[in-house]
N, C-alpha and C positions, 0 to 999 in steps of 0.2 A: 465814600462807598458808592459803587455804581448802581444805576437804576436797573431794576429787574423787570421781567415780563408781567409781574403782578402789580405794576404801577397802574393807577386808575385810568390814565390817558391811554396807556398801551392796552389794557384790558378792554376798554371801550372800542378801540380800533380793531382788535382781534375779533371781538364779538360781531362788529359790523361786517368784517371780512367773512366770517363764517356764515352769517346770514345771506350775504350776497353770493357767496360761493355755493350755496345750495342749488343754484341753477346748473352747476357743473356736474358731470358724471363723477362717481366716487373716486376713481383713480386720480384724475387731474385735480380734483378738489383737494384731496389729501396732500398731494404733491405741492400745490400752490400754498396751502396753509403752512406746511412744514417749511417751505422755502422762505416765506415771509417771516415766520417765527425765528428762523435761523438768522436772517438778515437783521431783524430787530435785536436779537441777543447780541450780535456782533456790534451793532451801532450803539446800543445802550451801554455796553461795557466801558465806553469812553466818556460817558456823561455822568457827572456827579449827581447824587440823589437829590440835592436841593436846587436843581436847575430845570424847572418845568418848561421853561422857554426852549431849552435845547431838546427836550423830549418832543415838544410840539413841532419844532423845526424838522426833526428826523421823520416824524409821521407825515408832515406836509411834503417832504421830499419823496416819500413813498407814493403819495397820492391818495385819492378817495378810494375806499375799498370797492365800491361799485365800479369805478373806472378800471381798477386792477382786474376785476373779474371780467368786465367787458372786453378788455384787451386779451385776456386768457381765452375767452370764447372765440375771438377773432383768430388768434394764433392756432388754436386747435381745430378750428373749422366746425366747432360744435354750435348748434343753434340753441339758444336758451330754452325755446319751447320744446326742443327734442329731449331735454333732460326731464321735463315734467309730463311727457306723454304717458298715459296710463297703460299698464299691461295687466296681465291676469292677476298678479300679486295685489295690485291696487284695487281692481274690481272685486276680488274676493274679500278684501278688507272691508270695503263699503257694504257688500252684501251681508257679511257676517255681523256687521254692526247694526244693520237695519233689519232685514228679514231674519237673520240669525238670532235676533233678540228673543225669538220664540223658543230658542234653546237656552233657556234661562242660565246665565253666567257663562256657559261654554261658548256660545256664539259671539257675544260681545268681547269676551277675553281673547278669543282667537282673532277677532277683527282688530282689536287694539294692537296685538302683537304684530299682525301683518302691516298695519298702518305705520307703526313706528319703526319697523325694519325695512320699509320701502326706501329704495335709493332714488326713486323718481319724484317723490313728493317733496315739496318744500316744507319747511317747519311750519309756516303759516297754514298750508293745506292740511298738514297733519293735525294741527290744533283744531281747525274747523271740522274736520271729519270726526275727530274724537268727541268734540262737544256735541255735534249733531247726533252722532250715533249713540252716545250715552244718554242724551235727552230722550231720544226715541225709545231706548231700552227702558228707561225709567217710566215713561208714559205707558208703554206696553205692559210692564210689570204691574203697575197700579190698575190698569184696565183688566188684566187677567185676574188679579186679586179681587177686584170688585165683582167681576163676572162670576167667579167661583163662589163668593160669599152669597150673592143674590140668587144664583141658580142652585148651587150646591147639590150634593148627591141626594138629599132628602126630597127634592122636587122631582127627581126622576122616578120615584116610587109612586105608583098610583095611590090616590087617597082612599079608594075603596077596593077591597080585595076582589080580584077576578076569580070566579069559581073555576076550578080545574076539574075536569071529569076524572073519575077514578080510573086507574090503570087496570085494565082487565087482560088477563093472559089466557089465551085459549090453547088447550093442548093440541098438538098436531098429530 
């Protein structure tokens, strides 16, 4: 029986390729990953399931995933840093996860959606922004809860009633 793409060595290779390819723009990234998967499927069809050495040899012939992506970057003329430059989408995501935390649940939820739908951020950047934003949202929520309990609406009412003069209506 031939080796499939769900073989542990192949899955590890594809995972490393996807992580490295996050530096590419979406179109070239998807095309590269599809091409490599197709090449792997064709190469694995001739390898018996009980031959991990042959699987390693196929993966070694392909090369290191980081080198594959670096070559793709050179061929397409795309700079790796250009793929991670922040635009309005990414800035709005961070703003909603931080300052937007004051809009309890709405701001952070919108910030998370924008963060994870960004095509410019790497997976590592997305994880960092998510962790930082959620930590800030939790801290702000506890602060607001503490502040509302310690100040509360009862403290806004004066302790002694203020006399209000009677309303007099004069006929005109």
